[in-house]
C-alpha positions in Angstrom: -24.7 -6.2 0.1 -22.6 -9.2 -1.0 -19.1 -10.4 -0.1 -16.6 -12.2 -2.3 -16.3 -12.8 -6.0 -15.2 -9.2 -6.9 -11.5 -9.5 -7.3 -9.4 -10.6 -10.3 -9.4 -14.4 -9.7 -10.6 -17.0 -12.2 -13.8 -17.6 -10.1 -14.7 -14.0 -9.5 -17.8 -13.5 -11.5 -19.8 -10.9 -9.6 -18.9 -7.9 -11.7 -20.0 -9.8 -14.9 -23.3 -10.8 -13.2 -24.0 -7.2 -12.2 -23.4 -6.1 -15.8 -25.8 -8.8 -17.0 -23.2 -10.7 -18.9 -24.1 -14.1 -17.5 -27.7 -14.4 -18.8 -29.3 -13.6 -15.4 -32.4 -11.5 -14.9 -30.5 -8.3 -14.0 -28.4 -5.8 -15.7 -26.6 -2.8 -14.3 -23.9 -0.3 -14.3 -20.7 -0.7 -12.2 -19.8 2.8 -10.9 -16.5 1.6 -9.4 -14.8 -1.8 -9.1 -11.6 -1.0 -7.3 -10.6 1.6 -4.7 -7.2 2.9 -3.6 -7.5 1.4 -0.1 -6.0 -1.5 1.8 -7.7 -3.6 3.1 -10.6 -3.3 0.7 -9.2 -2.7 -2.7 -11.7 -4.8 -4.8 -14.8 -3.0 -3.3 -17.4 -2.6 -6.0 -20.5 -0.4 -6.2 -23.2 -0.8 -8.8 -26.8 0.0 -9.7 -28.9 -2.9 -11.1 -32.4 -3.4 -12.3 -34.5 -6.2 -13.8 -34.1 -6.8 -17.5 -37.9 -7.4 -17.8 -38.9 -4.3 -15.9 -37.0 -1.5 -17.6 -39.0 1.3 -15.8 -38.7 -0.4 -12.4 -36.6 0.7 -9.4 -32.9 0.4 -9.5 -31.2 -1.3 -6.6 -27.9 -0.3 -5.2 -25.3 -3.1 -4.8 -22.2 -3.0 -2.6 -20.0 -6.0 -3.4 -17.5 -6.3 -0.6 -14.2 -8.1 -0.8 -14.2 -11.8 0.3 -11.5 -11.4 2.9 -13.4 -11.0 6.3 -11.2 -8.1 7.5 -11.5 -6.3 4.2 -15.3 -6.9 4.2 -15.7 -5.5 7.7 -13.5 -2.4 7.0 -15.3 -1.5 3.8 -18.7 -2.1 5.3 -18.1 0.3 8.1 -16.3 2.9 6.1 -18.5 2.9 3.0 -21.8 1.0 3.4 -22.8 2.2 6.9 -22.4 6.0 6.0 -24.3 5.4 2.7 -27.2 3.7 4.5 -27.2 6.5 7.1 -27.3 9.2 4.4 -30.2 7.3 2.8 -32.1 7.3 6.1 -31.7 11.0 6.4 -28.8 11.5 8.8 -27.3 14.9 8.4 -23.8 13.6 9.4 -23.6 10.0 8.4 -19.9 9.6 9.3 -18.8 7.1 11.9 -18.6 8.5 15.4 -15.1 9.0 16.9 -14.4 9.0 20.5 -11.4 10.4 22.5 -11.1 8.2 25.6 -9.0 9.4 28.4 -7.2 7.7 31.3 -7.9 8.9 34.8 -4.7 7.7 36.3 -1.1 6.8 35.4 -0.2 3.1 34.9 
């Protein structure tokens, strides 16, 4: 899980790094690089693996937006349910509560 560097700015290189375009030791496939959500539009999800170990395990990468609020929202709405599903939870969605008030104000 990373944050920042995934938008459209002149210093946002993370998508290129994930694709292996910057000469690093990894290469991968970006499954999505933008979502129809605010905050959180530049959320990116990719699978990467080592260039030297072609038969090795792939790693999942969630690249969250750099804005702290956007990063927190996308982490809780996307990353947490994904991790829960990978841990075997049958219902990985976030829990919702319905609080009540016992008296009038």
